[in-house]
NULO-636828 format. One record per residue (C-alpha): x, y, z; residue in one letter. Coordinates in steps of 0.25 Angstrom, whole numbers, padded with zeros to 4 digits, always signed. Layout:
XYZA
...
***
This chain:
-0197-0710+0079X
-0185-0705+0072X
-0192-0707+0060X
-0205-0700+0065X
-0198-0688+0069X
-0189-0686+0057X
-0193-0673+0053X
-0195-0666+0067X
-0180-0665+0071X
-0176-0660+0057X
-0185-0648+0061X
-0178-0645+0074X
-0165-0647+0068X
-0168-0638+0057X
-0173-0628+0068X
-0160-0628+0075X
-0152-0626+0062X
-0161-0615+0059X
-0158-0608+0072X
-0145-0606+0066X
-0148-0599+0054X
-0156-0588+0060X
-0152-0579+0049X
-0160-0586+0039X
-0173-0580+0034X
-0182-0585+0025X
-0196-0577+0020X
-0208-0585+0019X
-0217-0582+0008X
-0231-0576+0012X
-0240-0585+0006X
-0254-0579+0003X
-0267-0586+0008X
-0279-0585-0001X
-0292-0584+0009X
-0304-0581-0001X
-0299-0568-0006X
-0289-0564+0005X
-0274-0567+0001X
-0267-0567+0015X
-0252-0568+0016X
-0249-0581+0026X
-0242-0570+0035X
-0255-0562+0036X
-0263-0575+0039X
-0273-0575+0051X
-0276-0589+0049X
-0268-0602+0052X
-0263-0605+0037X
-0254-0616+0033X
-0247-0615+0019X
-0241-0626+0011X
-0234-0618+0000X
-0228-0622-0014X
-0214-0624-0008X
-0219-0634+0003X
-0228-0641-0007X
-0216-0644-0016X
-0209-0651-0005X
-0219-0659+0002X
-0220-0674-0002X
-0232-0673-0008X
-0240-0673-0022X
-0254-0670-0018X
-0262-0660-0010X
-0265-0670+0001X
-0250-0674+0003X
-0246-0659+0004X
-0257-0656+0015X
-0252-0668+0024X
-0241-0659+0028X
-0249-0647+0032X
-0251-0643+0047X
-0265-0645+0052X
-0269-0653+0040X
-0274-0667+0041X
-0273-0674+0028X
-0280-0688+0030X
-0277-0697+0018X
-0285-0709+0014X
-0277-0709+0001X
-0263-0705-0001X
-0256-0696-0012X
-0268-0688-0014X
-0279-0699-0015X
-0288-0694-0004X
-0286-0686+0009X
-0295-0679+0019X
-0289-0665+0025X
-0293-0657+0037X
-0287-0646+0045X
-0284-0645+0061X
-0292-0657+0065X
-0304-0655+0056X
-0312-0665+0047X
-0309-0667+0032X
-0321-0660+0028X
-0317-0647+0037X
-0306-0642+0028X
-0309-0635+0015X
-0298-0637+0003X
-0297-0625-0007X
-0291-0625-0020X
-0286-0610-0023X
-0297-0606-0015X
-0308-0614-0020X
-0315-0624-0010X
-0314-0639-0013X
-0326-0644-0005X
-0330-0658-0008X
-0345-0658-0003X
-0345-0674-0004X
-0331-0676+0005X
-0320-0669+0009X
-0312-0682+0006X
-0310-0677-0009X
-0307-0662-0005X
-0292-0665-0009X
-0294-0672-0021X
-0289-0660-0029X
-0281-0660-0042X
-0270-0650-0037X
-0256-0654-0040X
-0245-0650-0029X
-0237-0642-0040X
-0250-0634-0041X
-0251-0629-0028X
-0245-0616-0023X
-0249-0618-0008X
-0259-0624+0001X
-0266-0615+0012X
-0271-0622+0024X
-0280-0613+0032X
-0283-0619+0046X
-0296-0616+0054X
-0311-0613+0049X
-0309-0605+0036X
-0324-0602+0032X
-0322-0587+0033X
-0312-0590+0021X
-0316-0602+0014X
-0330-0605+0017X
-0337-0618+0020X
-0329-0631+0025X
-0316-0624+0030X
-0320-0628+0044X
-0305-0632+0048X
-0297-0625+0037X
-0294-0623+0022X
-0284-0628+0012X
-0281-0619+0000X
-0273-0625-0011X
-0267-0614-0019X
-0262-0618-0033X
-0250-0611-0041X
-0252-0599-0051X
-0240-0604-0059X
-0231-0592-0065X
-0223-0601-0074X
-0227-0610-0086X
-0222-0625-0085X
-0225-0638-0083X
-0224-0649-0072X
-0222-0664-0072X
-0222-0672-0059X
-0221-0687-0057X
-0218-0696-0046X
-0219-0711-0041X
-0220-0717-0027X
-0222-0730-0019X
-0221-0736-0005X
-0215-0748-0011X
-0226-0757-0004X
-0235-0767-0012X
-0250-0768-0012X
-0251-0782-0006X
-0266-0781-0004X
-0267-0777-0019X
-0259-0780-0031X
-0246-0780-0025X
-0239-0769-0032X
-0231-0759-0025X
-0239-0746-0022X
-0234-0734-0029X
-0239-0720-0033X
-0235-0711-0045X
-0240-0699-0052X
-0238-0688-0063X
-0241-0673-0063X
-0240-0663-0074X
-0243-0649-0075X
-0241-0636-0085X
-0243-0622-0082X
-0244-0610-0092X
-0241-0597-0085X
-0243-0584-0093X
-0243-0570-0088X
-0259-0569-0086X
-0262-0583-0085X
-0258-0596-0079X
-0262-0611-0081X
-0258-0624-0075X
-0262-0638-0077X
-0259-0650-0068X
-0262-0665-0070X
-0257-0677-0062X
-0259-0692-0061X
-0256-0699-0048X
-0257-0715-0046X
-0254-0725-0036X
-0258-0739-0032X
-0259-0735-0017X
-0251-0738-0006X
-0261-0750+0000X
-0272-0758-0006X
-0283-0749-0014X
-0276-0736-0012X
-0271-0733-0026X
-0275-0720-0034X
-0275-0711-0046X
-0276-0697-0046X
-0277-0687-0058X
-0277-0672-0057X
-0279-0660-0066X
-0277-0646-0062X
-0278-0633-0071X
-0277-0618-0066X
-0277-0606-0074X
-0275-0592-0069X
-0278-0579-0078X
-0274-0566-0075X
-0284-0557-0082X
-0276-0544-0078X
-0270-0540-0065X
-0284-0539-0057X
-0291-0551-0063X
-0287-0566-0062X
-0294-0580-0065X
-0289-0593-0060X
-0295-0606-0064X
-0293-0620-0060X
-0297-0635-0064X
-0294-0648-0057X
-0298-0662-0059X
-0293-0675-0050X
-0297-0689-0051X
-0292-0698-0039X
-0295-0712-0039X
-0290-0721-0028X
-0291-0733-0019X
-0300-0730-0007X
-0296-0742+0003X
-0300-0738+0017X
-0304-0724+0013X
-0318-0723+0019X
-0323-0737+0024X
-0312-0746+0028X
-0311-0758+0027X
-0322-0760+0018X
-0317-0750+0007X
-0304-0757+0004X
-0307-0757-0010X
-0313-0744-0012X
-0309-0734-0023X
-0312-0719-0025X
-0311-0709-0036X
-0312-0694-0034X
-0313-0684-0045X
-0313-0669-0043X
-0314-0658-0052X
-0310-0644-0049X
-0313-0631-0056X
-0312-0616-0052X
-0311-0602-0058X
-0307-0589-0049X
-0303-0576-0051X
-0297-0564-0045X
-0302-0549-0048X
-0294-0538-0042X
-0307-0527-0043X
-0299-0516-0036X
-0287-0514-0027X
-0296-0518-0015X
-0306-0528-0021X
-0303-0542-0026X
-0313-0552-0031X
-0311-0567-0032X
-0322-0576-0038X
-0321-0591-0039X
-0328-0602-0045X
-0325-0616-0042X
-0331-0631-0045X
-0328-0645-0039X
-0332-0658-0044X
-0330-0671-0036X
-0332-0685-0040X
-0330-0697-0029X
-0332-0711-0033X
-0330-0721-0022X
-0331-0736-0022X
-0331-0744-0009X
-0327-0757-0016X
-0318-0752-0027X
-0317-0761-0038X
-0321-0773-0031X
-0336-0769-0033X
-0337-0757-0041X
-0351-0756-0041X
-0353-0756-0027X
-0350-0745-0015X
-0349-0734-0025X
-0350-0719-0020X
-0349-0708-0030X
-0350-0694-0027X
-0349-0681-0036X
-0348-0667-0030X
-0350-0653-0037X
-0345-0641-0030X
-0347-0627-0037X
-0342-0614-0030X
-0342-0599-0033X
-0335-0589-0024X
-0331-0574-0024X
-0321-0569-0015X
-0317-0555-0015X
-0308-0545-0006X
-0308-0530-0004X
-0297-0523+0003X
-0303-0513+0013X
-0295-0501+0020X
-0293-0509+0033X
-0293-0524+0028X
-0298-0533+0017X
-0312-0539+0015X
-0315-0552+0009X
-0329-0556+0004X
-0334-0568-0004X
-0344-0578-0007X
-0345-0593-0011X
-0357-0601-0018X
-0354-0616-0019X
-0363-0628-0023X
-0360-0643-0019X
-0367-0654-0024X
-0365-0670-0024X
-0371-0682-0031X
-0366-0694-0024X
-0370-0709-0024X
-0371-0710-0009X
-0372-0695-0004X
-0382-0691-0014X
-0385-0679-0022X
-0384-0665-0015X
-0381-0651-0016X
-0378-0639-0008X
-0374-0624-0010X
-0366-0615-0001X
-0364-0600-0001X
-0353-0593+0008X
-0350-0579+0009X
-0338-0573+0017X
-0332-0560+0021X
-0319-0558+0028X
-0311-0545+0032X
-0296-0544+0036X
-0289-0532+0042X
-0277-0528+0050X
-0284-0522+0062X
-0270-0518+0066X
-0256-0519+0059X
-0255-0533+0066X
-0268-0537+0068X
-0275-0544+0057X
-0290-0548+0056X
-0298-0556+0047X
-0312-0560+0048X
-0324-0564+0041X
-0335-0574+0039X
-0340-0584+0030X
-0355-0585+0028X
-0361-0598+0022X
-0374-0603+0016X
-0376-0618+0013X
-0389-0623+0007X
-0388-0635+0017X
-0383-0627+0030X
-0388-0612+0027X
-0381-0601+0033X
-0368-0601+0042X
-0357-0590+0045X
-0342-0593+0048X
-0334-0581+0053X
-0319-0581+0056X
-0308-0571+0061X
-0293-0572+0059X
-0283-0562+0066X
-0268-0561+0067X
-0259-0552+0074X
-0244-0549+0071X
-0236-0547+0082X
-0223-0545+0073X
-0220-0550+0060X
-0216-0563+0065X
-0227-0566+0075X
-0241-0566+0072X
-0254-0573+0080X
-0266-0577+0073X
-0280-0580+0077X
-0293-0585+0069X
-0308-0589+0073X
-0317-0594+0063X
-0329-0603+0060X
-0332-0612+0048X
-0340-0624+0042X
-0339-0637+0035X
-0352-0642+0029X
-0355-0657+0028X
-0352-0664+0015X
-0361-0671+0007X
-0355-0684+0012X
-0358-0679+0026X
-0372-0677+0023X
-0377-0688+0013X
-0366-0699+0012X
-0372-0713+0013X
-0361-0724+0013X
-0367-0734+0022X
-0361-0741+0030X
-0350-0732+0030X
-0353-0716+0030X
-0367-0709+0030X
-0370-0694+0030X
-0379-0686+0038X
-0388-0675+0031X
-0389-0668+0045X
-0375-0665+0047X
-0373-0650+0049X
-0360-0642+0045X
-0348-0642+0053X
-0344-0627+0060X
-0331-0624+0066X
-0326-0613+0075X
-0310-0611+0076X
-0302-0601+0084X
-0287-0601+0082X
-0274-0593+0087X
-0260-0594+0082X
-0248-0587+0079X
-0237-0586+0068X
-0222-0584+0068X
-0214-0581+0056X
-0200-0576+0057X
-0190-0577+0046X
-0190-0592+0042X
-0199-0597+0053X
-0214-0598+0055X
-0223-0603+0065X
-0238-0604+0067X
-0246-0609+0080X
-0260-0610+0081X
-0270-0615+0090X
-0285-0617+0086X
-0299-0622+0092X
-0309-0627+0083X
-0324-0631+0086X
-0331-0638+0075X
-0347-0640+0078X
-0354-0651+0070X
-0342-0658+0067X
-0346-0668+0056X
-0341-0683+0057X
-0345-0697+0053X
-0349-0705+0066X
-0355-0717+0070X
-0358-0725+0083X
-0358-0739+0078X
-0347-0745+0069X
-0359-0751+0061X
-0365-0738+0057X
-0360-0728+0047X
-0353-0716+0049X
-0363-0705+0048X
-0360-0690+0047X
-0363-0682+0059X
-0361-0669+0067X
-0353-0673+0079X
-0352-0662+0087X
-0341-0651+0090X
-0327-0654+0087X
-0316-0645+0096X
-0302-0645+0090X
-0290-0637+0096X
-0277-0636+0088X
-0263-0631+0088X
-0255-0630+0076X
-0241-0626+0075X
-0232-0623+0062X
-0217-0619+0059X
-0210-0617+0047X
-0195-0615+0047X
-0185-0612+0034X
-0171-0610+0033X
-0160-0610+0023X
-0151-0621+0027X
-0140-0616+0018X
-0139-0607+0004X
-0147-0618-0004X
-0155-0626+0006X
-0167-0623+0014X
-0174-0630+0025X
-0190-0628+0028X
-0196-0634+0040X
-0211-0635+0044X
-0216-0641+0057X
-0231-0641+0061X
-0239-0646+0072X
-0254-0647+0075X
-0262-0652+0087X
-0277-0655+0087X
-0286-0658+0098X
-0300-0662+0093X
-0312-0665+0102X
-0327-0667+0100X
-0336-0660+0110X
-0348-0668+0109X
-0345-0681+0101X
-0352-0695+0107X
-0340-0705+0111X
-0347-0717+0104X
-0347-0710+0090X
-0336-0714+0080X
-0332-0704+0071X
-0324-0704+0058X
-0316-0691+0058X
-0317-0683+0071X
-0305-0692+0078X
-0296-0692+0065X
-0291-0677+0066X
-0276-0674+0069X
-0271-0671+0084X
-0256-0670+0081X
-0250-0666+0068X
-0235-0663+0065X
-0231-0658+0051X
-0216-0656+0048X
-0209-0653+0035X
-0194-0650+0033X
-0189-0647+0019X
-0174-0644+0015X
-0170-0639+0000X
-0157-0638-0005X
-0156-0632-0018X
-0166-0640-0025X
-0166-0653-0017X
-0178-0653-0006X
-0181-0662+0005X
-0194-0661+0014X
-0197-0670+0026X
-0212-0670+0031X
-0217-0676+0044X
-0232-0677+0047X
-0237-0682+0061X
-0252-0685+0063X
-0259-0689+0076X
-0274-0690+0075X
-0284-0689+0086X
-0287-0704+0082X
-0279-0713+0073X
-0264-0714+0068X
-0253-0705+0073X
-0241-0704+0062X
-0229-0697+0057X
-0227-0696+0043X
-0214-0692+0036X
-0212-0689+0022X
-0201-0682+0013X
-0198-0676-0001X
-0185-0675-0007X
-0184-0667-0021X
-0174-0662-0030X
-0176-0652-0040X
-0168-0653-0053X
-0171-0640-0061X
-0186-0642-0065X
-0187-0656-0060X
-0189-0661-0046X
-0186-0675-0041X
-0194-0679-0028X
-0194-0690-0018X
-0207-0691-0009X
-0207-0701+0003X
-0219-0701+0012X
-0221-0708+0025X
-0206-0710+0025X
-0207-0719+0038X
-0219-0727+0032X
-0228-0724+0043X
-0241-0730+0044X
-0253-0721+0046X
-0268-0718+0044X
-0275-0704+0042X
-0288-0709+0039X
-0295-0722+0046X
-0286-0734+0043X
-0280-0730+0030X
-0265-0732+0031X
-0258-0721+0022X
-0246-0724+0014X
-0233-0730+0019X
-0219-0724+0015X
-0221-0719+0000X
-0210-0713-0009X
-0212-0706-0021X
-0201-0700-0032X
-0205-0690-0042X
-0200-0680-0052X
-0206-0666-0055X
-0203-0656-0068X
-0208-0642-0065X
-0206-0630-0075X
-0215-0620-0069X
***
């Protein structure tokens, strides 16, 4: 137990010390959140928003988006393959299909399956921040933002230079079931930035490879990302991006254990977008956007043991065009926008299908009084399969003082069934159901924020009702799991989040984050004899705690994660990163799962034991 609670006593000791340093004042940077045209400082936000900023990203012991998100309060990251191979993501007890991921505002929706949604070519060095918006977000982000949205914002570099980052690691155990070699992982990343007065260009490439951490969990991951920004003049700007990633991995136990012991999978994703900003007047801003995503998934149930049998191949194409605009009125700001989206799939066991989606939104925000801020609006959606639906919402906040503010929101949202939900045919494993209807959510939330000097605290309580919840169910163990609308899922939750920063001395600083989430999820009308795949997998209790200490150019971060699910394993995981910067070089040591905890996040897939990595990085921008 002393090991388990390593980080918690440090938190309280730091607080006791901090009470003796009451004259220390640190000003937090007011990060601006992007909300489809509205640009809102965090201090003015009416929503429950959590930010992983650039400074925290540099300290965390992770090299992928998946690894960064596992430290976020309220986010449930359930990994099949570690170190970025594959992971499902959800927010506040929702399923992995109910959270929408965005890259610089561009929605990453995989209509085959959200298992591949985080297959992104984004190196952590290119990320400015990650915005996590909790609760139904249809009014802001449209379809599939049932329980929240995660918006990854990349950097706009202002200095030319290049980057080289290389690492290697191991758990120092041998593959006794395979070739007997020691498990290892290694990777290299390179990047270059050209920054001029009116244009900035960056390109990153990386290759990560590992022979796994148990039998048939090896992977090889290639990533390429280009981004360009062109400032035509003070009122017009164009932003472009192109990304490609190819991820090949052993899929032992991923989907159909124990028969898939030798399974393999390869996923390739291509992303492209162009968007622009046009200041038409002092009051009117216009922001059009065009984006494309292609995904190819090649799954082989028998792997290389029988390469001509048990093959599933899926290719999806998504093309989207958007236009967002804001207009400042005398009393507030009006946001209007529209989105046209086309999704298509060609699959060996799903078939060939296509559907179109049109969304139109309007929102208005204003200060009714000096302290009362209101943001209300609606998203009207037309889908070629499900016709017209509307999703209104309202956010409000009242600032009693500069230190204390209460917030409240009420909203609705939707999740469209994926093509897998509708048409998959993988007997005897999973089958789809073309009669499955969209999920709909209603959520209300109340909370408060305290921000004084070097201390912030957020507390929120929410109630959510999801109707027509989609899950894969069966009555007899001899039957395949079939997609069905189960009924109504009621979730009540509390989340608490605090941050404390202090100057320990002239050259040393300490930063402490502690967060807790509690979820109570129940089905109102589910028959007890039915077995389901996902509804009992959500979190019940979650604790996340990071403590980082910096002295000159030396940094130490200790991270603790506790997860208890409605059903399944309960575990504490402790990680750390030690880094030393020497001019433009940084040497870092990552230790993940320090106390060698055996734990599971999906089914009976054991995740890595203690893993150590050593890396060196050179950055000149």
